Each structure stands twice: as C-alpha cells, then as structure tokens.
Biotite code that builds the C-alpha atoms (Angstrom):
import biotite.structure as struc

atoms = struc.array([
    struc.Atom([33.700, 51.120, 17.715], chain_id="A", res_id=1, res_name="UNK", atom_name="CA", element="C"),
    struc.Atom([32.549, 51.418, 13.728], chain_id="A", res_id=2, res_name="UNK", atom_name="CA", element="C"),
    struc.Atom([30.682, 48.585, 11.694], chain_id="A", res_id=3, res_name="UNK", atom_name="CA", element="C"),
    struc.Atom([33.570, 47.755, 9.790], chain_id="A", res_id=4, res_name="UNK", atom_name="CA", element="C"),
    struc.Atom([35.905, 47.095, 13.421], chain_id="A", res_id=5, res_name="UNK", atom_name="CA", element="C"),
    struc.Atom([33.435, 45.519, 14.437], chain_id="A", res_id=6, res_name="UNK", atom_name="CA", element="C"),
    struc.Atom([33.377, 42.649, 11.710], chain_id="A", res_id=7, res_name="UNK", atom_name="CA", element="C"),
    struc.Atom([36.971, 42.442, 12.148], chain_id="A", res_id=8, res_name="UNK", atom_name="CA", element="C"),
    struc.Atom([36.592, 42.130, 15.972], chain_id="A", res_id=9, res_name="UNK", atom_name="CA", element="C"),
    struc.Atom([33.733, 39.402, 15.874], chain_id="A", res_id=10, res_name="UNK", atom_name="CA", element="C"),
    struc.Atom([36.292, 37.854, 13.384], chain_id="A", res_id=11, res_name="UNK", atom_name="CA", element="C"),
    struc.Atom([38.850, 37.637, 15.816], chain_id="A", res_id=12, res_name="UNK", atom_name="CA", element="C"),
    struc.Atom([36.759, 36.212, 18.078], chain_id="A", res_id=13, res_name="UNK", atom_name="CA", element="C"),
    struc.Atom([35.839, 33.455, 16.101], chain_id="A", res_id=14, res_name="UNK", atom_name="CA", element="C"),
    struc.Atom([39.663, 32.976, 15.102], chain_id="A", res_id=15, res_name="UNK", atom_name="CA", element="C"),
    struc.Atom([40.176, 32.363, 18.345], chain_id="A", res_id=16, res_name="UNK", atom_name="CA", element="C"),
    struc.Atom([37.749, 29.688, 19.262], chain_id="A", res_id=17, res_name="UNK", atom_name="CA", element="C"),
    struc.Atom([38.830, 26.227, 19.646], chain_id="A", res_id=18, res_name="UNK", atom_name="CA", element="C"),
    struc.Atom([38.987, 23.936, 16.657], chain_id="A", res_id=19, res_name="UNK", atom_name="CA", element="C"),
    struc.Atom([36.108, 22.126, 18.041], chain_id="A", res_id=20, res_name="UNK", atom_name="CA", element="C"),
    struc.Atom([33.827, 25.015, 18.800], chain_id="A", res_id=21, res_name="UNK", atom_name="CA", element="C"),
    struc.Atom([34.561, 26.510, 14.926], chain_id="A", res_id=22, res_name="UNK", atom_name="CA", element="C"),
    struc.Atom([33.949, 23.233, 13.276], chain_id="A", res_id=23, res_name="UNK", atom_name="CA", element="C"),
    struc.Atom([30.484, 23.568, 15.156], chain_id="A", res_id=24, res_name="UNK", atom_name="CA", element="C"),
    struc.Atom([29.336, 27.096, 14.563], chain_id="A", res_id=25, res_name="UNK", atom_name="CA", element="C"),
    struc.Atom([30.256, 26.358, 10.153], chain_id="A", res_id=26, res_name="UNK", atom_name="CA", element="C"),
    struc.Atom([28.345, 23.755, 10.668], chain_id="A", res_id=27, res_name="UNK", atom_name="CA", element="C"),
    struc.Atom([25.571, 25.427, 12.015], chain_id="A", res_id=28, res_name="UNK", atom_name="CA", element="C"),
    struc.Atom([25.846, 27.824, 8.526], chain_id="A", res_id=29, res_name="UNK", atom_name="CA", element="C"),
    struc.Atom([26.140, 24.431, 6.831], chain_id="A", res_id=30, res_name="UNK", atom_name="CA", element="C"),
    struc.Atom([26.030, 21.401, 7.121], chain_id="A", res_id=31, res_name="UNK", atom_name="CA", element="C"),
    struc.Atom([29.100, 20.361, 4.815], chain_id="A", res_id=32, res_name="UNK", atom_name="CA", element="C"),
    struc.Atom([31.189, 18.622, 6.772], chain_id="A", res_id=33, res_name="UNK", atom_name="CA", element="C"),
    struc.Atom([34.367, 18.076, 4.483], chain_id="A", res_id=34, res_name="UNK", atom_name="CA", element="C"),
    struc.Atom([33.254, 22.073, 3.479], chain_id="A", res_id=35, res_name="UNK", atom_name="CA", element="C"),
    struc.Atom([33.344, 23.044, 7.582], chain_id="A", res_id=36, res_name="UNK", atom_name="CA", element="C"),
    struc.Atom([36.560, 21.058, 7.542], chain_id="A", res_id=37, res_name="UNK", atom_name="CA", element="C"),
    struc.Atom([38.577, 22.603, 5.004], chain_id="A", res_id=38, res_name="UNK", atom_name="CA", element="C"),
    struc.Atom([37.533, 26.248, 5.911], chain_id="A", res_id=39, res_name="UNK", atom_name="CA", element="C"),
    struc.Atom([38.458, 25.200, 9.773], chain_id="A", res_id=40, res_name="UNK", atom_name="CA", element="C"),
    struc.Atom([41.785, 24.460, 8.038], chain_id="A", res_id=41, res_name="UNK", atom_name="CA", element="C"),
    struc.Atom([42.038, 28.050, 7.114], chain_id="A", res_id=42, res_name="UNK", atom_name="CA", element="C"),
    struc.Atom([41.884, 30.084, 9.929], chain_id="A", res_id=43, res_name="UNK", atom_name="CA", element="C"),
    struc.Atom([42.978, 32.547, 11.319], chain_id="A", res_id=44, res_name="UNK", atom_name="CA", element="C"),
    struc.Atom([41.117, 34.485, 8.854], chain_id="A", res_id=45, res_name="UNK", atom_name="CA", element="C"),
    struc.Atom([41.186, 38.794, 10.319], chain_id="A", res_id=46, res_name="UNK", atom_name="CA", element="C"),
    struc.Atom([38.528, 39.953, 8.394], chain_id="A", res_id=47, res_name="UNK", atom_name="CA", element="C"),
    struc.Atom([35.361, 39.100, 7.469], chain_id="A", res_id=48, res_name="UNK", atom_name="CA", element="C"),
    struc.Atom([35.923, 39.042, 3.762], chain_id="A", res_id=49, res_name="UNK", atom_name="CA", element="C"),
    struc.Atom([38.700, 36.388, 4.195], chain_id="A", res_id=50, res_name="UNK", atom_name="CA", element="C"),
    struc.Atom([36.090, 34.569, 6.157], chain_id="A", res_id=51, res_name="UNK", atom_name="CA", element="C"),
    struc.Atom([33.532, 34.981, 3.471], chain_id="A", res_id=52, res_name="UNK", atom_name="CA", element="C"),
    struc.Atom([35.998, 34.167, 0.431], chain_id="A", res_id=53, res_name="UNK", atom_name="CA", element="C"),
    struc.Atom([37.188, 31.204, 1.890], chain_id="A", res_id=54, res_name="UNK", atom_name="CA", element="C"),
    struc.Atom([33.861, 29.897, 2.944], chain_id="A", res_id=55, res_name="UNK", atom_name="CA", element="C"),
    struc.Atom([32.581, 30.547, -0.763], chain_id="A", res_id=56, res_name="UNK", atom_name="CA", element="C"),
    struc.Atom([35.605, 29.072, -2.629], chain_id="A", res_id=57, res_name="UNK", atom_name="CA", element="C"),
    struc.Atom([35.234, 26.348, -0.294], chain_id="A", res_id=58, res_name="UNK", atom_name="CA", element="C"),
    struc.Atom([31.778, 25.511, -1.199], chain_id="A", res_id=59, res_name="UNK", atom_name="CA", element="C"),
    struc.Atom([32.636, 25.827, -4.246], chain_id="A", res_id=60, res_name="UNK", atom_name="CA", element="C"),
    struc.Atom([34.528, 23.003, -4.697], chain_id="A", res_id=61, res_name="UNK", atom_name="CA", element="C"),
    struc.Atom([33.058, 21.084, -1.627], chain_id="A", res_id=62, res_name="UNK", atom_name="CA", element="C"),
    struc.Atom([31.915, 17.147, -3.703], chain_id="A", res_id=63, res_name="UNK", atom_name="CA", element="C"),
    struc.Atom([28.770, 16.280, -4.365], chain_id="A", res_id=64, res_name="UNK", atom_name="CA", element="C"),
    struc.Atom([28.133, 13.932, -0.927], chain_id="A", res_id=65, res_name="UNK", atom_name="CA", element="C"),
    struc.Atom([28.801, 17.372, 1.198], chain_id="A", res_id=66, res_name="UNK", atom_name="CA", element="C"),
    struc.Atom([26.266, 19.048, -0.211], chain_id="A", res_id=67, res_name="UNK", atom_name="CA", element="C"),
    struc.Atom([23.777, 16.367, 0.143], chain_id="A", res_id=68, res_name="UNK", atom_name="CA", element="C"),
    struc.Atom([24.734, 16.406, 3.568], chain_id="A", res_id=69, res_name="UNK", atom_name="CA", element="C"),
    struc.Atom([24.049, 20.422, 3.743], chain_id="A", res_id=70, res_name="UNK", atom_name="CA", element="C"),
    struc.Atom([20.749, 19.722, 1.834], chain_id="A", res_id=71, res_name="UNK", atom_name="CA", element="C"),
    struc.Atom([19.799, 17.190, 4.500], chain_id="A", res_id=72, res_name="UNK", atom_name="CA", element="C"),
    struc.Atom([20.088, 19.171, 7.141], chain_id="A", res_id=73, res_name="UNK", atom_name="CA", element="C"),
    struc.Atom([17.892, 21.772, 5.474], chain_id="A", res_id=74, res_name="UNK", atom_name="CA", element="C"),
    struc.Atom([13.658, 22.120, 6.384], chain_id="A", res_id=75, res_name="UNK", atom_name="CA", element="C"),
    struc.Atom([11.256, 22.238, 3.546], chain_id="A", res_id=76, res_name="UNK", atom_name="CA", element="C"),
    struc.Atom([10.142, 25.937, 2.379], chain_id="A", res_id=77, res_name="UNK", atom_name="CA", element="C"),
    struc.Atom([7.157, 26.551, 4.190], chain_id="A", res_id=78, res_name="UNK", atom_name="CA", element="C"),
    struc.Atom([7.100, 24.525, 6.614], chain_id="A", res_id=79, res_name="UNK", atom_name="CA", element="C"),
    struc.Atom([7.709, 25.431, 10.685], chain_id="A", res_id=80, res_name="UNK", atom_name="CA", element="C"),
    struc.Atom([11.374, 24.782, 10.779], chain_id="A", res_id=81, res_name="UNK", atom_name="CA", element="C"),
    struc.Atom([12.719, 23.355, 14.406], chain_id="A", res_id=82, res_name="UNK", atom_name="CA", element="C"),
    struc.Atom([16.351, 25.436, 13.152], chain_id="A", res_id=83, res_name="UNK", atom_name="CA", element="C"),
    struc.Atom([16.364, 28.946, 14.621], chain_id="A", res_id=84, res_name="UNK", atom_name="CA", element="C"),
    struc.Atom([18.574, 30.126, 11.248], chain_id="A", res_id=85, res_name="UNK", atom_name="CA", element="C"),
    struc.Atom([15.985, 28.327, 9.571], chain_id="A", res_id=86, res_name="UNK", atom_name="CA", element="C"),
    struc.Atom([13.196, 29.873, 11.450], chain_id="A", res_id=87, res_name="UNK", atom_name="CA", element="C"),
    struc.Atom([14.804, 33.668, 11.017], chain_id="A", res_id=88, res_name="UNK", atom_name="CA", element="C"),
    struc.Atom([15.283, 32.874, 7.353], chain_id="A", res_id=89, res_name="UNK", atom_name="CA", element="C"),
    struc.Atom([11.185, 31.867, 6.510], chain_id="A", res_id=90, res_name="UNK", atom_name="CA", element="C"),
    struc.Atom([10.164, 34.145, 9.028], chain_id="A", res_id=91, res_name="UNK", atom_name="CA", element="C"),
    struc.Atom([8.275, 36.413, 6.213], chain_id="A", res_id=92, res_name="UNK", atom_name="CA", element="C"),
    struc.Atom([7.818, 33.267, 3.915], chain_id="A", res_id=93, res_name="UNK", atom_name="CA", element="C"),
    struc.Atom([5.804, 31.543, 7.199], chain_id="A", res_id=94, res_name="UNK", atom_name="CA", element="C"),
    struc.Atom([3.373, 34.229, 8.010], chain_id="A", res_id=95, res_name="UNK", atom_name="CA", element="C"),
    struc.Atom([1.630, 33.886, 4.068], chain_id="A", res_id=96, res_name="UNK", atom_name="CA", element="C"),
    struc.Atom([-1.884, 32.892, 3.413], chain_id="A", res_id=97, res_name="UNK", atom_name="CA", element="C"),
    struc.Atom([-2.470, 29.098, 4.469], chain_id="A", res_id=98, res_name="UNK", atom_name="CA", element="C"),
    struc.Atom([-3.351, 28.885, 0.515], chain_id="A", res_id=99, res_name="UNK", atom_name="CA", element="C"),
    struc.Atom([0.141, 29.640, -0.669], chain_id="A", res_id=100, res_name="UNK", atom_name="CA", element="C"),
    struc.Atom([1.374, 27.468, 2.230], chain_id="A", res_id=101, res_name="UNK", atom_name="CA", element="C"),
    struc.Atom([-0.960, 24.457, 0.740], chain_id="A", res_id=102, res_name="UNK", atom_name="CA", element="C"),
    struc.Atom([0.694, 25.269, -3.274], chain_id="A", res_id=103, res_name="UNK", atom_name="CA", element="C"),
    struc.Atom([4.055, 25.797, -1.504], chain_id="A", res_id=104, res_name="UNK", atom_name="CA", element="C"),
    struc.Atom([3.470, 22.354, -0.084], chain_id="A", res_id=105, res_name="UNK", atom_name="CA", element="C"),
    struc.Atom([2.452, 20.784, -3.025], chain_id="A", res_id=106, res_name="UNK", atom_name="CA", element="C"),
    struc.Atom([5.841, 22.493, -4.948], chain_id="A", res_id=107, res_name="UNK", atom_name="CA", element="C"),
    struc.Atom([7.984, 20.797, -2.508], chain_id="A", res_id=108, res_name="UNK", atom_name="CA", element="C"),
    struc.Atom([6.569, 17.603, -2.724], chain_id="A", res_id=109, res_name="UNK", atom_name="CA", element="C"),
    struc.Atom([7.214, 17.727, -6.837], chain_id="A", res_id=110, res_name="UNK", atom_name="CA", element="C"),
    struc.Atom([10.209, 19.360, -6.764], chain_id="A", res_id=111, res_name="UNK", atom_name="CA", element="C"),
    struc.Atom([11.505, 16.486, -4.893], chain_id="A", res_id=112, res_name="UNK", atom_name="CA", element="C"),
    struc.Atom([10.303, 13.939, -6.633], chain_id="A", res_id=113, res_name="UNK", atom_name="CA", element="C"),
    struc.Atom([12.093, 15.664, -9.758], chain_id="A", res_id=114, res_name="UNK", atom_name="CA", element="C"),
    struc.Atom([14.993, 16.441, -8.190], chain_id="A", res_id=115, res_name="UNK", atom_name="CA", element="C"),
    struc.Atom([15.823, 13.812, -4.874], chain_id="A", res_id=116, res_name="UNK", atom_name="CA", element="C"),
    struc.Atom([16.376, 16.543, -2.505], chain_id="A", res_id=117, res_name="UNK", atom_name="CA", element="C"),
    struc.Atom([14.697, 19.497, -0.847], chain_id="A", res_id=118, res_name="UNK", atom_name="CA", element="C"),
    struc.Atom([14.159, 22.644, -2.695], chain_id="A", res_id=119, res_name="UNK", atom_name="CA", element="C"),
    struc.Atom([16.504, 25.393, -1.477], chain_id="A", res_id=120, res_name="UNK", atom_name="CA", element="C"),
    struc.Atom([16.612, 28.702, -1.734], chain_id="A", res_id=121, res_name="UNK", atom_name="CA", element="C"),
    struc.Atom([17.610, 31.450, -0.022], chain_id="A", res_id=122, res_name="UNK", atom_name="CA", element="C"),
    struc.Atom([14.775, 32.734, 1.610], chain_id="A", res_id=123, res_name="UNK", atom_name="CA", element="C"),
    struc.Atom([15.721, 35.457, 3.817], chain_id="A", res_id=124, res_name="UNK", atom_name="CA", element="C"),
    struc.Atom([13.219, 38.450, 3.476], chain_id="A", res_id=125, res_name="UNK", atom_name="CA", element="C"),
    struc.Atom([11.626, 37.094, 0.950], chain_id="A", res_id=126, res_name="UNK", atom_name="CA", element="C"),
    struc.Atom([7.298, 35.856, 0.728], chain_id="A", res_id=127, res_name="UNK", atom_name="CA", element="C"),
    struc.Atom([6.073, 32.642, 0.223], chain_id="A", res_id=128, res_name="UNK", atom_name="CA", element="C"),
    struc.Atom([4.488, 33.897, -3.065], chain_id="A", res_id=129, res_name="UNK", atom_name="CA", element="C"),
    struc.Atom([7.980, 34.885, -4.320], chain_id="A", res_id=130, res_name="UNK", atom_name="CA", element="C"),
    struc.Atom([9.767, 31.706, -3.216], chain_id="A", res_id=131, res_name="UNK", atom_name="CA", element="C"),
    struc.Atom([6.656, 29.456, -5.033], chain_id="A", res_id=132, res_name="UNK", atom_name="CA", element="C"),
    struc.Atom([6.933, 31.463, -8.046], chain_id="A", res_id=133, res_name="UNK", atom_name="CA", element="C"),
    struc.Atom([10.996, 30.656, -7.943], chain_id="A", res_id=134, res_name="UNK", atom_name="CA", element="C"),
    struc.Atom([10.438, 26.841, -7.119], chain_id="A", res_id=135, res_name="UNK", atom_name="CA", element="C"),
    struc.Atom([7.840, 26.776, -9.979], chain_id="A", res_id=136, res_name="UNK", atom_name="CA", element="C"),
    struc.Atom([10.160, 28.186, -12.330], chain_id="A", res_id=137, res_name="UNK", atom_name="CA", element="C"),
    struc.Atom([13.055, 26.125, -11.204], chain_id="A", res_id=138, res_name="UNK", atom_name="CA", element="C"),
    struc.Atom([11.170, 22.682, -11.851], chain_id="A", res_id=139, res_name="UNK", atom_name="CA", element="C"),
    struc.Atom([11.771, 22.940, -15.535], chain_id="A", res_id=140, res_name="UNK", atom_name="CA", element="C"),
    struc.Atom([15.755, 23.228, -14.775], chain_id="A", res_id=141, res_name="UNK", atom_name="CA", element="C"),
    struc.Atom([17.703, 20.079, -15.920], chain_id="A", res_id=142, res_name="UNK", atom_name="CA", element="C"),
    struc.Atom([19.218, 18.206, -13.250], chain_id="A", res_id=143, res_name="UNK", atom_name="CA", element="C"),
    struc.Atom([22.458, 19.242, -13.644], chain_id="A", res_id=144, res_name="UNK", atom_name="CA", element="C"),
    struc.Atom([21.479, 23.320, -14.195], chain_id="A", res_id=145, res_name="UNK", atom_name="CA", element="C"),
    struc.Atom([19.316, 23.033, -10.983], chain_id="A", res_id=146, res_name="UNK", atom_name="CA", element="C"),
    struc.Atom([22.824, 21.556, -9.041], chain_id="A", res_id=147, res_name="UNK", atom_name="CA", element="C"),
    struc.Atom([24.265, 24.794, -10.115], chain_id="A", res_id=148, res_name="UNK", atom_name="CA", element="C"),
    struc.Atom([21.422, 27.139, -9.170], chain_id="A", res_id=149, res_name="UNK", atom_name="CA", element="C"),
    struc.Atom([21.373, 25.038, -5.142], chain_id="A", res_id=150, res_name="UNK", atom_name="CA", element="C"),
    struc.Atom([24.893, 25.534, -4.901], chain_id="A", res_id=151, res_name="UNK", atom_name="CA", element="C"),
    struc.Atom([24.653, 29.113, -4.968], chain_id="A", res_id=152, res_name="UNK", atom_name="CA", element="C"),
    struc.Atom([21.474, 29.297, -3.152], chain_id="A", res_id=153, res_name="UNK", atom_name="CA", element="C"),
    struc.Atom([23.326, 27.295, -0.401], chain_id="A", res_id=154, res_name="UNK", atom_name="CA", element="C"),
    struc.Atom([26.218, 29.867, -0.963], chain_id="A", res_id=155, res_name="UNK", atom_name="CA", element="C"),
    struc.Atom([23.998, 32.708, -0.316], chain_id="A", res_id=156, res_name="UNK", atom_name="CA", element="C"),
    struc.Atom([22.254, 31.009, 2.871], chain_id="A", res_id=157, res_name="UNK", atom_name="CA", element="C"),
    struc.Atom([25.857, 29.689, 4.115], chain_id="A", res_id=158, res_name="UNK", atom_name="CA", element="C"),
    struc.Atom([27.190, 33.716, 3.329], chain_id="A", res_id=159, res_name="UNK", atom_name="CA", element="C"),
    struc.Atom([23.976, 35.153, 5.540], chain_id="A", res_id=160, res_name="UNK", atom_name="CA", element="C"),
    struc.Atom([24.444, 32.868, 8.462], chain_id="A", res_id=161, res_name="UNK", atom_name="CA", element="C"),
    struc.Atom([28.231, 33.378, 8.723], chain_id="A", res_id=162, res_name="UNK", atom_name="CA", element="C"),
    struc.Atom([27.567, 37.596, 8.497], chain_id="A", res_id=163, res_name="UNK", atom_name="CA", element="C"),
    struc.Atom([24.946, 37.078, 11.333], chain_id="A", res_id=164, res_name="UNK", atom_name="CA", element="C"),
    struc.Atom([27.734, 34.620, 13.382], chain_id="A", res_id=165, res_name="UNK", atom_name="CA", element="C"),
    struc.Atom([30.538, 37.810, 13.072], chain_id="A", res_id=166, res_name="UNK", atom_name="CA", element="C"),
    struc.Atom([27.513, 40.130, 14.007], chain_id="A", res_id=167, res_name="UNK", atom_name="CA", element="C"),
    struc.Atom([26.583, 37.734, 17.377], chain_id="A", res_id=168, res_name="UNK", atom_name="CA", element="C"),
    struc.Atom([30.701, 37.649, 17.874], chain_id="A", res_id=169, res_name="UNK", atom_name="CA", element="C"),
    struc.Atom([30.878, 41.234, 18.434], chain_id="A", res_id=170, res_name="UNK", atom_name="CA", element="C"),
    struc.Atom([27.349, 41.203, 21.089], chain_id="A", res_id=171, res_name="UNK", atom_name="CA", element="C"),
    struc.Atom([25.328, 43.065, 18.279], chain_id="A", res_id=172, res_name="UNK", atom_name="CA", element="C"),
    struc.Atom([23.530, 40.448, 16.393], chain_id="A", res_id=173, res_name="UNK", atom_name="CA", element="C"),
    struc.Atom([21.583, 41.970, 13.421], chain_id="A", res_id=174, res_name="UNK", atom_name="CA", element="C"),
])
C-alpha cells in the first residue's frame, strides 16, 4: 500500500470510530470542545485532505472561548510537558542549554503578563533559541495581531497532530 492509500485507510479507520472515541481523538489534537463537536459532525471525511480542511475551517471560525480552552490545555514552551504529544513536539527545544530554557521561562512570564494566556507556537523540530526569538518578536504584537498569530499556530499544531493520528490509525506512526 502506498503512502496515499495508507493515509486514506487511516482516515477510514478514524471515520469508523464511534462518536465518543472520535470526539476524544479530536480533543487530544486540539482541546477546543465546540471545534471538536463541529468537526465530528462533518464525518465521514474519506480523505486526509477533507479531514484537515474541515478541521482548519472549523478552527478558523470557532469562538474565542473555545480557543481559550485549547490554550489552557497547552504547556508552556520549554517546560517538561506531561502530555505525550507536547513532549514529542518540544523534544528539540527541551534539549537546550539551561540558560536558554531559563530565558524561555522568563519570556513565558512576560508573554503571559502581556496577553493573559500561554505563549503558543508550533514547536515541532524547532530549537529553544528559535522559539525564544519568536517569543521575543511576538511580545511587540498588539493583542489583536497576537490573537491572529496564535490561531495560526494552533491550526499548525492541530494539523500535525491530526496527521499523526491518521498515520497511527494505519499502524504506521510517523
């Protein structure tokens, strides 16, 4: 079976989950309850592209309270997350020099004081230094700009996690 066929088979396996299991899977990718309900109601998807497009479209229009719920479920960048997905995504950053991790911790505090929520960034494959530079640049954003940026970052994280869920459903996790 080629990669495309495997991904289609993965989506078919996800489409076959019962409603409760599929909703829980969506929440593990993005802990936004209204978003998960909206995406779940669109099943079956049939293809990975259909699933990813639905997830992204619904996330773009989900309410701010739902985005806040998703943010509350994310650990701070540079801290040891309990969540397996977050730990995997932050693996490169967590291997950083302690001084860089300390600077990230300070940056996280500044960001939270300024914006009232956790600094959210798609950390997968990125170094702690790079994440710190992104954090510092985002501190100069106005709240509306920053909200748009964090929604894009949330969409990127959700996309990666959904792609991993599709791969895992085929028995070939990436």
